[in-house]
C-alpha positions in Angstrom: 24.3 -2.4 1.6 23.0 -4.6 -1.2 19.2 -4.8 -1.5 18.7 -1.8 0.9 19.1 1.1 -1.5 17.1 1.3 -4.8 19.3 1.6 -7.9 18.4 2.3 -11.4 20.4 0.3 -14.0 23.9 1.4 -14.7 24.1 3.7 -17.7 25.7 1.8 -20.6 27.7 3.4 -23.4 28.7 2.3 -26.9 32.4 1.5 -27.5 34.5 4.4 -28.8 37.6 3.6 -30.9 39.1 7.1 -31.0 40.4 6.3 -34.5 40.5 9.5 -36.5 42.0 8.4 -39.8 43.5 11.3 -41.7 43.0 13.7 -38.8 45.8 12.2 -36.7 49.0 13.3 -38.3 51.7 12.5 -35.8 52.8 10.0 -33.0 51.8 12.3 -30.1 48.2 12.6 -31.4 48.2 8.8 -32.0 49.3 8.1 -28.4 46.7 10.4 -27.0 44.0 8.5 -28.9 45.4 5.2 -27.8 45.6 6.3 -24.2 42.0 7.6 -24.3 40.7 4.3 -25.7 42.5 2.2 -23.0 41.7 4.5 -20.1 38.0 4.7 -21.0 37.8 0.9 -21.3 39.5 0.5 -18.0 37.2 2.9 -16.3 34.1 1.2 -17.7 35.3 -2.2 -16.5 35.6 -0.9 -13.0 31.9 -0.2 -12.7 31.2 -4.0 -12.6 34.4 -5.1 -10.8 33.5 -6.0 -7.2 37.2 -5.7 -6.1 37.3 -2.1 -7.1 37.6 0.5 -4.3 36.9 4.2 -4.4 40.6 5.1 -4.7 41.0 2.8 -7.7 37.8 4.3 -9.3 39.0 7.9 -8.7 42.4 7.2 -10.2 40.9 5.6 -13.3 38.4 8.4 -13.7 41.1 11.1 -13.4 43.3 9.3 -15.9 40.5 9.2 -18.5 39.0 12.7 -17.9 42.3 14.4 -17.8 42.9 13.1 -21.4 39.3 13.8 -22.5 39.7 17.5 -21.3 41.8 18.1 -24.4 38.7 17.3 -26.6 36.6 19.8 -24.6 38.6 22.8 -23.4 41.4 24.8 -25.0 44.9 23.9 -23.7 45.9 27.5 -23.3 43.7 27.9 -20.2 41.3 30.2 -22.0 37.5 29.9 -21.9 37.4 28.8 -25.5 36.4 25.3 -26.6 39.0 22.9 -28.0 39.0 22.6 -31.8 38.3 18.9 -31.3 35.0 19.6 -29.3 32.8 18.2 -32.1 35.0 15.4 -33.4 33.4 12.6 -31.4 29.8 11.7 -30.5 29.1 9.4 -27.7 26.0 7.1 -27.4 24.4 6.1 -24.1 21.4 4.1 -22.9 18.7 5.8 -20.8 18.2 4.2 -17.4 14.5 5.0 -16.9 13.1 4.7 -20.4 15.1 2.3 -22.2 20.1 -6.4 3.2 22.2 -4.5 5.3 25.2 -6.5 6.4 27.4 -5.9 9.4 30.1 -3.5 8.3 33.1 -2.0 9.9 33.3 1.6 10.9 35.8 2.3 8.0 33.4 0.7 5.5 30.6 2.8 6.8 32.7 6.0 6.5 33.5 4.9 2.9 29.9 4.4 2.0 29.0 7.8 3.6 31.8 9.7 1.8 31.1 7.9 -1.5 27.5 9.0 -1.4 28.5 12.6 -0.7 31.0 12.5 -3.5 28.3 11.1 -5.9 26.0 14.0 -4.9 28.8 16.5 -5.6 29.4 14.9 -9.0 25.7 15.1 -10.0 25.6 18.7 -8.7 28.7 19.7 -10.7 27.4 18.1 -13.9 24.0 19.8 -13.5 25.5 23.3 -12.9 28.6 23.3 -15.1 28.5 20.8 -17.9 25.0 19.6 -18.8 24.0 23.2 -19.9 26.9 23.0 -22.4 25.9 19.7 -24.1 25.8 19.8 -27.9 22.5 18.0 -27.8 20.2 19.5 -25.1 18.9 17.0 -22.4 15.4 15.8 -23.4 12.5 15.9 -20.9 12.4 12.7 -18.8 15.8 11.5 -19.9 18.8 10.9 -17.6 20.4 14.3 -17.9 17.2 16.3 -17.5 17.3 18.7 -14.5 14.5 16.9 -12.5 16.3 13.5 -12.7 19.7 14.9 -11.8 18.2 16.8 -8.8 16.5 13.6 -7.6 19.8 11.8 -7.7 21.5 14.6 -5.7 18.8 14.5 -3.0 18.7 10.7 -2.9 22.5 10.5 -2.4 22.2 13.0 0.5 19.4 11.1 2.0 21.2 7.7 1.8 24.4 9.2 3.2 22.3 10.5 6.1 20.9 7.0 6.7 24.5 5.9 7.5 24.6 8.8 10.0 21.4 7.7 11.6 22.5 4.0 12.0 25.7 5.2 13.6 23.8 7.6 16.0 21.4 4.7 17.0 24.3 2.3 17.6 26.2 4.8 19.8 23.0 5.6 21.7 23.0 9.3 21.0 20.2 11.5 22.4 16.8 10.5 21.1 16.2 14.2 20.2 19.2 14.1 17.8 18.1 10.8 16.2 14.6 12.1 15.8 15.8 15.3 14.1 18.1 13.4 11.7 15.3 11.0 10.8 12.9 13.9 10.2 15.5 15.6 7.9 16.1 12.4 6.1 12.4 11.8 5.6 12.1 15.3 4.2 15.0 14.6 1.7 13.1 11.5 0.4 9.8 13.5 0.2 11.6 16.2 -1.8 13.2 13.7 -4.2 9.8 12.1 -4.8 8.2 15.6 -5.4 11.0 16.3 -7.9 10.0 13.2 -9.9 6.2 13.7 -9.6 5.8 15.3 -13.0 7.6 12.5 -14.9 5.8 9.8 -16.8 4.6 7.2 -14.3 5.6 4.3 -16.6 9.2 5.2 -16.1 9.3 6.7 -12.6 6.6 4.7 -10.6 9.1 2.1 -9.1 11.6 4.7 -8.2 9.0 6.9 -6.5 7.6 3.9 -4.5 11.1 3.5 -3.1 11.4 7.1 -2.2 7.9 7.1 -0.5 8.6 4.0 1.5 11.9 5.5 2.8 10.0 8.7 3.6 7.4 6.8 5.6 10.1 4.6 7.3 12.2 7.6 8.5 9.1 9.6 9.5 8.2 6.6 11.7 11.7 6.7 13.2 11.3 10.5 13.8 8.0 10.0 15.7 9.3 7.0 17.6 12.4 8.8 19.0 10.4 12.1 19.4 8.1 10.0 21.6 11.1 8.9 23.8 12.1 12.6 24.1 8.6 13.6 25.2 8.4 10.7 27.8 11.8 11.8 29.2 10.2 15.3 29.7 7.2 13.7 31.5 4.8 14.4 28.6 3.5 10.9 28.5 0.2 11.7 26.8 2.0 13.4 23.9 4.5 10.6 23.8 1.8 8.0 23.3 0.3 10.1 20.5 3.7 10.4 18.9 4.2 6.7 19.1 0.8 6.0 17.6 1.8 8.2 14.6 5.1 6.2 14.4 3.0 3.0 14.3 0.9 4.4 11.5 3.8 5.5 9.3 5.6 2.1 9.9 2.5 0.3 8.6 2.5 2.6 5.6 6.2 1.8 5.0 5.4 -1.9 5.2 2.6 -1.6 2.6 4.8 0.5 0.3 7.5 -2.2 0.5 5.0 -4.6 -1.0 3.8 -2.2 -3.6 7.4 -1.3 -4.5 8.2 -5.0 -5.0 5.2 -5.4 -7.3 5.7 -2.3 -9.4 7.4 -2.8 -12.7 10.2 -0.5 -13.7 13.9 -0.2 -14.4 16.6 -1.4 -12.0 16.9 -4.3 -9.6 14.4 -4.4 -6.7 15.7 -3.6 -3.2 14.2 -5.6 -0.3 14.2 -3.2 2.7 11.3 -5.0 4.5 13.4 -8.1 4.8 16.2 -6.4 6.7 16.6 -6.6 10.4 17.1 -2.8 10.5 13.6 -2.4 9.1 12.0 -5.0 11.3 13.7 -3.7 14.4 11.9 -0.4 14.1 8.5 -2.1 14.2 9.5 -3.8 17.5 10.9 -0.6 18.9 7.7 1.3 18.1 5.6 -1.4 19.6 7.6 -1.8 22.8 8.1 2.0 23.4 4.3 2.6 22.9 3.5 -0.2 25.4 5.9 1.2 27.9 4.4 4.7 27.6 0.9 3.3 28.0 2.0 1.4 31.1 3.6 4.5 32.6 0.6 6.6 31.8 -1.7 4.1 33.5 0.5 3.9 36.7 2.1 7.3 37.1 1.0 10.2 34.7 -2.7 9.7 34.0 -2.4 12.2 31.2 -5.0 12.7 28.4 -3.8 11.5 25.0 -4.2 14.5 22.6 -6.0 14.1 19.3 -3.6 16.4 17.6 -0.3 14.9 16.4 2.8 16.4 18.0 4.5 18.7 15.5 7.9 17.5 14.3 9.5 20.9 14.2 12.9 19.3 14.5 16.2 20.7 13.2 19.3 18.6 13.4 22.4 20.7 14.3 24.8 17.8 13.6 25.1 15.0 11.0 23.4 16.8 8.1 24.9 15.8 4.7 26.1 18.3 2.0 27.5 17.2 -1.3 31.3 17.2 -1.5 32.4 19.8 -4.2 33.7 18.1 -7.3 35.9 19.3 -10.1 37.2 17.4 -13.1 41.0 16.8 -13.0 43.2 19.3 -14.8 43.9 18.6 -18.5 46.6 16.0 -19.0 50.2 17.3 -19.5 50.2 15.2 -22.7 48.0 18.0 -24.3 50.5 20.5 -25.6 50.1 22.9 -28.5 52.2 20.4 -30.6 49.8 17.6 -29.7 46.7 19.6 -30.7 48.4 20.7 -33.9 48.9 17.0 -34.8 45.1 16.8 -35.2 44.3 18.2 -38.7 40.5 18.6 -39.0 40.8 19.6 -42.6 41.6 16.0 -43.4 38.6 14.6 -41.7 36.6 12.3 -44.0 33.3 13.7 -45.2 31.6 10.4 -44.5 32.1 10.7 -40.7 32.2 7.1 -39.4 32.6 8.4 -35.8 28.9 9.4 -35.6 26.8 6.5 -34.2 24.3 5.1 -36.7 20.7 5.2 -35.6 20.3 1.4 -35.8 23.3 0.8 -33.5 22.1 -0.4 -30.1 24.1 0.1 -27.0 24.4 -3.0 -25.0 23.2 -2.7 -21.4 25.8 -3.0 -18.6 25.9 -6.5 -17.2 25.8 -5.8 -13.5 27.3 -8.2 -11.0 24.9 -10.4 -9.0 25.7 -9.4 -5.5 24.3 -11.9 -3.1 22.9 -10.5 0.2 25.0 -11.4 3.2 23.7 -12.5 6.6 21.6 -9.7 7.9 22.8 -8.4 11.2 20.7 -5.2 11.4 23.2 -2.7 10.1 25.6 -2.7 13.0 28.7 -0.7 12.5 31.5 -2.5 14.4 
């Protein structure tokens, strides 16, 4: 789904050697440090490896975080912190300040599930780990509550987009599609509202994307709601609903242009170039013309001035984050292993702390070329 979803740049991190000269006093501690270094490097490499699949990513993440747990939590399953909690500082970049191809059903399920897992990870970090950070999250930075909440909502909205595409392809009831589209538009509106108090220089591009998706799915909701009204012989109301769909689609088109022209972090998605986007414009136009013809020949109903209320609630297909937990602490962490780290022998001139002048190199993201656009069919 390259160039359909907006993405901020990948968060880059400075290399960590896990070399604690003097502190490490035995082979078990030395092996833990060596395994931490190699598992972290392997995990970071996977973020830019196009051949990596979700299972490979999960295994690599579990391998690293199970080892890292020994630096965070006590190995005796108590609520106390590990004695190594403050031995290592990590340095990161800040992502804001600093075409839809034909896919198989299994691939669509993978995208859908991955987005729900991502939402669960963000939610878990927000609720359980970010409040415990040694250095509190700064306002407007990546780990600040507003940004994490926006990521959670955006993941849910994008997962729901997969649900909508599937419902359209399988020709589910227009009422269900309208409700799903309405809920998805609300997700995007909520995410935009979450970012509204951020500095525009950093959030403007991201917010343009959220707004264009909000307008796009609102247009979808009014379009399919119009079909539902026509099926109920409410042709006048159907025409008014389709007129509103036409208006929101035009707004989405304008916002696509504004989004492309707005400077900000991250690569620029190109939703207006997708067949999935353009098909909605044709669907709205054709459905509106059909309603107008039917009204002129059969119904002769007055077109209301008030817009039909979209008081729609989807009973199926709504996305919730998949609960996430870090893996249990690696079995390599035993009392003997922890005892092999002697903090009293830690050098006074702590070289593990990153120097202010050290710059973290940005992640070099792969250049994924858009494939032939087939309108987001799930085969």
